[in-house]
N, C-alpha and C positions, 0 to 999 in steps of 0.2 A: 445703407442699401446692400443687398446681397451681391456677392461677386461671383465670377465663374469658378474660382477656387473653392468658395463655400458651397456652391452648387455641386461640385465634384465630391466634396466630403459628405454632403447630405445624400448624394446618390449612392455612395458606398454603404452608408448606414441603411438606406432603403433597400439595398441589394440583399442584405441579410434577411430582412423581413420578406422580401420577394421570394426567397427560396422556400420559406414556409408556405407562402401562398401557392407557389407552383406545386409543391408536394401534395397539398390538399386538393388541387385541381380547381381552385377558385380562379375566376377570370381576373386579369390584370386591370387595375383601376388607375387611370392617369393620376400622377402625383403632382399636387399643387404645392408650390414652394412659397414661403413668405417673402414679400418684397423687402421689408425692413424700412428703416428710417431714410427719408429722402435727404441727401446732403444739403446743407444750407449754403455752402460755398459753390459758386458756379464752376470753378476749375475742377473741383472734386466731383460734382454732379456730371460734368461733361466727360471726365475720365471714366467713371463707373459705367455710365450709360453706353459709352463707346465700347468698353470691354464686353459688356453684356451683349450688345448688338453683334459684335464679331463672333460670339459663341453661339448665336441663335442657330437653330436647326436649318433655317432657310439659307444660312451662309455655309454651314459645315456639312449639311446633309444628314446629320443626326444630332441628338441631344435635346435641349429644351426649346420650347416655343414661347415667344413673348407676344402678348397683346399690348399694344401701345394706346395711350390716352393723351390727347392734347390737353394741356393744362396751362392756364395763365398764372404766371408768378409775378409778384409785386416787383421783384428786383430785376428779373431777367426776361420778362414778357412771356410769350407762348413757348412752351417746351413740350417735347414728346417724353412722357414718363411711362415706365412699365406699369401696366395695370395688373396683369397676371403673368406668372412664369410657371410653366407646366412641363413635366416629363410625360409625353403622351403615350409612349409604347414601351413594351418590354425591351425591344431592341435598343431604343434610345437609352433606357436605364443601364443596360449592360455595357453599352459603348461609353457612356459617361463615367461609369464606375471602373472601367477597364477590366471587365470580368467576362468578356465574350468567350475566351478560351476556357477559363475556369468553369463557367456555367456549362459549356459543352461537355467537359469531362464529368461534371457533377451529374448531368442528365444521363450520360453513358453509365456511370457507376450505379446510379439509382436503378436504371434499367436492369443491370446485372443482378442487383440484390432482389429486385422484384421477380425476376425470372427464376431465381434460385429458391426463394422462400415465399413467393406469393404475397398475400396481405399480412402475413404473420408479423412482419417487422414495420408495418405502416406507422404505428405510434413511435416505435423505436427510432425510426429515421427522423421523425419530427424533433425528437429530443437530442439527436446526435448529428445534426447538420455539420457542426464544426469538425467532427471526427471524420465524416465522409469526405469533406474537403481536404483535411489534413493528409489522409491516406489515399489520395487520388493516385491512380495507376496500380495500387496494391490490391484492389478489390477482387480481381480474379483469383488470386492466391488466398486472400482472406475468406472468400466464399468456399474454396476447397476445404479450408480448415473448419468452417462452420458446418458444412454438409457432413463432414466426417463425424464431428461430435454430435450432430443432430441424430445421426444413425447409431452412434456408439457413445452414449452419454457418460459411461464409466469405463474408459478404455483399460485402465490398470496397466499402462505401458509407460516406458520412459519416452521422453520427447523424440529421441532418435529412432525409436521403434515404430512410431506412428506411420502407417502406410498412406501418407498424403504426399501428393506430387508437388511439394515445395522444397526449397533448399533447407538443409538441416538446421540452419540458424534462424529461419524465417519467424517462427513463433516467438523465439527469445527476443528478437529485435523488433517485434511488433506486438509486444505484450499488451499495451494499452488498447489497441484496436481489437485484438483477439478476445481480451477480457470483456470489453463492452459488447462485442458481437455474441459471445457465448452466454453472457448474462441475459441478453435479449431472447436467445433461442431456447436455452435449456430450462427444464422444470427445476423447482427449488431443490428437489432431492438429488439432483445431479451436480449440485454445488457443495463441495465438501466443507470449505472454509470461506464464507463470504467476506470475512475480514481481511483475508490475505490478498496482496496485490500480485503475488506470484501465480502464474498460470498453473504450474505444477502442483502447488499446494491448494489453490482455490478449487481446482477440479480434481477428478479422480484419476490422477496421473501418478506414476512413481517418481520419486526423486531421491537424491543421495541423502539418506537419513543420518542423523547423528548416531554415533555408536555409544552404547552403554558398556563401560568396562567393569567386569565383575571378578571377584575371587570367591570361590567356595571355601569357607574356612573350616568346614567339618567334613572329614573323609567319609563318614557314614552318610551324610546328606548327599555328597557327591555320588556315592554308589547308588543311593536311592533314586537320584535323578538320571542315572545311567550316562553320566558325562565322563569321557575319557581324559578330561583335563580339568584342572582346578581353577584356571584363569582363562577368561574369554572376553571378547568384545562382540556385541550383537546390536543390530539396528533396534531402535527404540520400539518399533511396532512389533518386532519378533519377541523382544523382551516382554512387552505388555501382553502378548498372546500366548506365552508359554506358561504351563502350569508348574510353578515352583513350590507348591505346597505352602504350609504355614511356617515358612522360615522367618527368622529374624534378620533384619537388614541393618547394617552399620554403614552409614554414609560419611565419608571423610573427604576433606577438601584438598589435601596435598597428596601428590603421587607417591612420594617416598614413605609417608606414613601409611598410605593404602597398601603398599607392597610389604611393609614390615608388620602388618597386623598379625597377631598370634592366632593359633588355632582356637576357635570358639565353637561350642556345640550349636548345631542347627542354625548356623549364621552364614549369611552371604554379605560380602563387602561390596560397596559401590563407590567408585571414584567419582565424586560429585563435581569436580572441576569448577568450584566457585558457584557463580550464579547460573551455571548450566543445569543445576538441579531442577530448574523449572520444567525441563522436558519430562521429568518423571511424572508429571501430572497425567500423562497419557496412560501410565501403568496403573489402571484402576484396581488391580489385585492387591496393590500395596496398602489400600485403605483398611484391609482386614489384618494387617501384619504389624508386628512390633517394629518400630522405626527408631533408630538411634542416630543422632547427628553429632559429629565431632568436627568443629571448624576452628580456625584461628581465633585467638582471643583478641578481637579488635572489632571496630564498628561494623566492618563488612561481614565478618563472621556472624555477628548477631543479625544483620540484615538477611543473610542467607537462611539462618535458622527461622526467622519470622516468615520469610517467603515460603519455606518448606512447610511450616505449620499451616499456612493458608490453605493448602489442599491435602495435607496429611496432619491433621490436628493432634493425632496421638503421638507425634514425634517427641522424644525426650532427648535432652542434650547430655553430653558427657565431657568432662574436663573443660567445661566452659563456665566455671563457677569461681567464686572468690577464693576458695581454698587453693585451687590450682594457680590462680593469678598471683596470690601472695607468695606461694612457694617458689615460683619461677620468674617473678617480676624482674630480677636482675638481668634476665636475658631479653627483656623487652626493648623494642626500638620504636622510632617514630613511625606512625601509621600513615595511611592515606586519608586526608580530610574528606568528610562527607557532610552534606547539609541535612541529611535525614535526621529528624529529631524524635519521631514517634514511630515505634514498632509495635503494632497492636497485638502480636502473637507471642510475646515474651512473658515469662513469669515475672513476678515482682522482683525477685533476686536477680534474674537475668537483666531486667530493665535497669536496675540500679548500676550493675556493672557496665552495661552498655553506655549509659550516660557518663560514667566516670572515664571510660576509655575514649569515648568520643571527645569529651571536654578537654582531655589532656593529650589527645591524638597519640595514643600508645597502642602498640601491637606486640603480641606474643605469638610467634608462629608455632605450629604444631611440632616441628622438628626439634624445638628446644626443650621439649618435655622429656625427662628421663624415661628410657624405655621400660625399666622396671616399674616405674610409676604408671605408665600407660597400661602395662599388662595387668597390674593390680586393679586399676579402675575398670578396665573392660571385663576382667574376670568377676568383678563384683556385680556386674549387670545380672 
């Protein structure tokens, strides 16, 4: 037979459904609870019935109501057995579930959201009830953020520059709620990257971009670009937006080899920093340029090469061949194991060497290649 503790747990589950009913404006319907199996032992029956009776609304002033039925039992004679147990009103449900205060705050927050945005977020609120509850007391400030973005869907400002009357860390510490609210308010073209969980990257805000480090290896090209320096670091968006002409790009993995690259005609060097080369995907102008990649001779070096070819398929490798490996193999050391076994963007020769290096876990770093050999290979390009 159902117990008062079970009734409380059921009321908590019913409370969640009740919030949906309340939001849609549907009237409250009394909730009938199952009686359950009548205990066969008299002591158990007496204990359960006594506990239920003590929790009845007539005794406590709120809660569930019991209707009783006289029933003759073979073993114990006439007994009063619960026939129905019902939670009759909204107030009774809230009291049983212990949610009177929470529901009051929920009503208040929903009122603020409706006052700010009308019916635009009606469906959104039905889908985000847990979020509204989770961020109770924060909705006045969340609404300020929502109103600003509603009026300025592409601010193009840093978070600290937004003219919103909330503390400077508010958006950063409430990203989940801000993201959900803005997704409900903004049109699709105001969402820059729907896959990003970061508010700054998801919407049209500025953020601290990664820098691309470059060396102009040709003085003539440097003069043509009107650059007063041969080495520079620029944000990826500015690199992608600058007109560099039809230069050739040499991407290298190691900083010292990047700094030691010799002069090369019409060539710009990029410090790739390992798997960070993925950010070059944003630089669409590279798709029409000659791209050369020089990485370490190890499994990771070939993984980076395959990654790069995934968006710049014209990329050619240099000094990542068997001739280079055999010449400098005495300088090889143990590599970093990797479980990657298939790299779809390698040539057959590159794939064979990748498998060999991965199988034996060997690594030949760029710095161990003789500089004269490097100059000869690059000059032969």
